[in-house]
N, C-alpha and C positions, 0 to 999 in steps of 0.2 A: 532523190539520190538513193540508190540501193545501199543497204547496210553492208558493212564489211563482215565477212564470215568470221565469227569469233574464234574458230579453231583453224584459221587459215595457216598460221605458222606451224601448227602440228601437221596439217595436211602437206605443206611444203616439205617439212622434215621427212615425213613418210615417203613422199615421192623421191626425195634425194636418196633415202635409204634403199628404196627399190632399185634405183639406178646403180648405186654402189654395189649392192648384192649381185645384180646382174653382171657387172664387170668382174666381180670376184668369181662368179660362176663360170664365166667364159674363160678366165685364167685357169680355173680348176679343170675345165673340160680340155683345154689345150695341154695342160700337164698330163692328163689322163691319156690323151692321144699320143703324146710323146712317150709315155711309159709303155703304152701298148705297142708302139713301134719298136721300142727297145726289146720288149718281150718277144716280138715276132723275129727280130734279128737273133736273139739268144736261142730261140727254138730252131731257127734255120741253122745256126752254128752247131747246135746239139745234133741235129740230123746229119750234118756233114761229118761231125766227129764219129757218130755211130757208123756211118758208111766207111770211114777211114779205119775204124777199129775192126769192122767186119772184114775189110780187105787185108788188114794186117794178120788176122787170125786164120786166113786161108793160105795154103801152100807153105812156103818156108816162113817160119815165124821169127820175128825180131822181138824178143821179150823186152828189151829196153824201150823200143818204140811203142809196143803195146802198153807198157807201164806208163809211159809219158802221155799217151792218148787217154788212158783210163784216168790218170790224174787230172788231165784237162777236162774230161767229162765230169769228174767229181766236182771240180771248181765251178764248172759251168752250171751243173745242177744246183749248186748252192746259190749261184747268181739268179737262176730261174726262180727258186723258192723265194729269195728276197724280193725279186721283181713282182712275183705274185702277191706277196704281202703288201708291197707298195701299191699295186693296183687295187687291192681290196681296201686299203686305207683311203685311197683317192675316191673310190666308189662310195665309201661311207661319208667322206667330206662332201662329195657332190650331192648325195641324198640329203644330208643335213642342210646344205645350202639351199637346195630346192625347197625343202619344207619351210625354211626361214623366209625365202622369197614369197612363197604362197601365203604364209601368215601375214607378212608385211603388206602384200598386195590386198589381202582381205581387209586389213586395218585401213588401208588407204581407200578402199572401196566404201567402207562404212562411212568414213569422213566425207567422201564425195557425195554419198546419199544424203548425209546430214546437211551438207551445203546446198544440195538441190532442194531439199525440203524447206530449208530456211528461205531460199530464193522464191519458192512457190508460195510460201506464207506471205512474203513481202509483196509478190505480184497480186495475190488475192486481196491483201489489204489495200493496195493501190486501186484495184478494180472496185472494191467496195466504196472507197472514198470518192472515186470518180462517179459512181452511181449516185451516191448521196449528193454530191455537188450538182450532178445533172438534174436530179429530182428537185433540188433547191432552185436551180435556174428555171426549170419548167414551172414550178410553183410560183416563183416570183414573176415570171412572164404572164402566167394565167392571172395572177392577182393584179398585175399592172394593167392587163387588158380589161379585166372586170372593172377596175377602177376608172379606166379611161372611158369605157362604155357607159358607166354610171354617170360620169361627169358630162358626157355628150348628151345623155338622156335628160340630165338635169337642165341643160341649157335649152333644150327644145321645149320644155314645159313652160 
């Protein structure tokens, strides 16, 4: 019967950690995608406001409307800056998570290799034992044949 890998519980733990980290990574990537979508909408809105501001500043000018659009542009620019900060924060979290996943997978890989080496040592031991047993059987057969030949020769004499 093959031996149970002594570090199997740690290997199982590492495997579960990798799965958990990958789920967390996918959640971060989803949040990053949503944040980027929001950033794209904000930039689109900013472009629209700049066009509106440009239109208001040509021909007859409505200073109240221009002031309101400028105020909206200022608020929107603050939202864009905040969204850019959020994107950078998510990028850092994603990179940290990626590094953590790589390290955990490497640890898992090391344990897998240890398990494979332990299994190989067990297989080699079994093969050696089988060869010894086979040699003993051949030796016993040869000895039995030699004994039976000697007994038959003894009867002939």
